[in-house]
C-alpha positions in Angstrom: 19.5 21.3 -2.3 21.9 18.7 -1.0 20.5 15.2 -0.7 22.4 14.5 2.5 22.2 16.6 5.6 24.2 14.5 8.1 21.4 15.1 10.7 20.5 11.5 10.8 24.0 10.1 11.3 23.2 9.5 15.0 20.1 7.4 14.3 17.5 10.1 14.7 15.2 11.9 12.1 12.7 14.7 12.1 9.0 14.4 11.8 7.0 17.1 10.0 6.9 20.0 12.5 10.6 19.4 13.5 10.2 16.9 16.4 13.3 14.5 16.5 12.7 10.8 17.0 14.7 7.6 16.7 14.7 6.1 13.3 13.6 2.9 15.0 10.3 4.5 16.3 7.0 2.9 15.4 5.9 6.0 13.5 9.0 5.8 11.3 8.5 2.1 10.7 4.9 2.8 9.6 5.6 5.6 7.1 8.8 3.9 6.0 6.8 0.8 5.0 4.4 3.1 3.1 7.4 4.5 1.3 8.5 1.0 0.4 5.0 0.2 -0.8 5.0 3.2 -3.1 8.3 2.1 -4.6 6.8 -1.4 -5.3 3.7 0.2 -6.8 6.1 2.2 -9.0 7.7 -1.0 -10.1 4.2 -2.4 -11.0 3.5 0.8 -13.0 6.7 0.3 -15.0 5.1 -2.7 -16.7 2.4 -2.5 -19.3 -1.0 -1.8 -17.7 -4.5 -1.3 -18.9 -5.4 2.4 -19.4 -7.7 2.3 -16.4 -5.1 0.5 -14.3 -2.6 3.2 -15.1 -5.0 5.9 -13.9 -5.8 4.0 -10.7 -2.1 3.4 -9.9 -1.1 7.0 -10.5 -3.8 8.2 -8.1 -2.8 5.6 -5.5 0.8 6.6 -5.7 -0.2 10.2 -5.1 -2.4 9.2 -2.1 0.5 7.1 -0.7 2.6 10.4 -0.5 -0.3 11.9 1.4 -0.6 8.9 3.7 3.2 9.0 4.4 2.9 12.7 5.4 -0.2 11.9 7.5 1.7 9.2 9.4 4.7 11.5 9.8 2.6 14.2 11.4 0.6 13.5 14.6 -3.0 14.7 14.2 -2.5 17.2 17.0 0.5 18.8 15.2 0.1 22.4 14.3 1.8 21.6 11.0 -0.8 21.9 8.2 -0.7 19.0 5.7 -3.1 17.1 3.5 -4.4 13.9 5.2 -6.0 10.7 4.0 -9.7 11.2 3.9 -12.9 9.3 3.2 -12.8 10.4 -0.4 -9.6 8.4 -0.9 -11.1 5.4 0.6 -14.3 5.7 -1.5 -12.0 6.0 -4.6 -10.5 2.6 -3.8 -13.9 1.0 -3.1 -15.3 2.3 -6.4 -12.2 1.0 -8.3 -12.5 -2.4 -6.6 -16.2 -2.5 -7.6 -15.4 -1.6 -11.2 -12.7 -4.2 -11.5 -14.8 -7.0 -9.9 -17.5 -6.5 -12.5 -15.1 -7.8 -15.1 -13.6 -10.6 -13.0 -14.9 -14.2 -12.4 -16.0 -14.9 -8.8 -13.3 -16.6 -6.8 -14.0 -20.2 -5.8 -10.5 -21.0 -4.5 -7.5 -19.1 -3.2 -5.2 -18.2 -6.1 -1.5 -18.4 -6.2 0.1 -15.0 -6.4 1.8 -14.4 -9.7 0.7 -14.0 -13.3 2.0 -11.2 -15.5 4.9 -9.1 -14.2 2.4 -6.3 -13.3 0.0 -8.8 -11.6 2.8 -10.4 -9.6 4.1 -7.0 -8.5 0.6 -5.9 -7.3 0.3 -9.2 -5.3 3.7 -8.2 -3.7 2.3 -4.7 -3.1 -0.7 -6.3 -1.3 1.6 -8.1 1.2 3.7 -5.0 1.8 0.5 -3.0 2.3 -0.6 -5.5 4.9 2.7 -5.0 6.7 2.3 -1.3 6.6 -1.2 -1.7 8.1 0.2 -3.9 10.9 3.0 -1.3 11.5 0.4 1.5 11.7 -1.8 -0.5 14.1 1.2 -1.1 16.3 2.2 2.5 16.1 -1.3 3.6 17.2 -0.8 1.7 20.5 1.8 4.3 21.6 1.4 7.2 19.1 -1.4 9.4 17.9 -2.5 8.1 14.5 -5.6 8.9 12.4 -8.1 6.1 12.2 -8.5 6.8 8.5 -4.9 5.8 7.9 -5.6 2.2 9.0 -8.9 2.1 7.1 -7.2 3.3 4.0 -4.4 0.7 4.3 -7.0 -2.0 4.8 -8.9 -1.1 1.7 -5.7 -0.5 -0.2 -4.6 -4.1 0.3 -7.9 -5.3 -1.1 -7.4 -2.9 -4.0 -4.0 -4.4 -4.8 -5.4 -8.0 -4.7 -8.2 -7.1 -7.1 -5.8 -5.0 -9.3 -3.4 -8.0 -9.6 -6.3 -10.1 -10.8 -7.6 -7.4 -13.1 -4.3 -6.7 -14.8 -3.6 -10.4 -15.2 -7.0 -10.8 -17.0 -6.2 -7.7 -19.2 -2.8 -9.3 -20.0 -4.5 -12.6 -20.9 -2.7 -14.4 -18.0 -4.7 -17.2 -16.4 -5.1 -17.3 -12.6 -3.8 -20.5 -11.0 -6.1 -21.8 -8.3 -4.5 -23.1 -5.1 -5.8 -26.6 -4.5 -4.1 -28.2 -1.5 -2.8 -31.7 -1.8 -4.5 -33.6 1.0 -2.4 -36.7 0.5 -0.1 -37.7 3.3 3.6 -37.8 2.7 4.9 -41.2 1.7 
């Protein structure tokens, strides 16, 4: 199979099911941002992770492919695909709960960073929020499953807690953000 088809040279692409849309469409922006997110998660996975973190990340990457297909396929489409479901959301919630059992309670905002993996998952959290905003914007004009937005919302929480968890496992201290309330001199 050739990697290039030349079908997109005029600025259009195909959704699952064959419908052609501009590459600038809200739907393409939403699932394109999910694709970007999955690549960032892959970067995070390339660093040393805890065994449990490795398992969670692999499952999330697989679910991000499902999410991308879900966003690329209107719910009314006759094209049959797997879609994000409540079980995927419950998986994230259970992972968050498990991680939080090992983490100290937050008393301040923390500065994003830490280990390479931790910093990457902080970045993933922000890209996930952008994917969520793009999906919410898309829903204003396109048919989008409510579960896609719920999943992205929970996923950003997952990445925040995963960053903290992997930083702790790596022995990297979190740095609290303490605003300087002094006026400039």
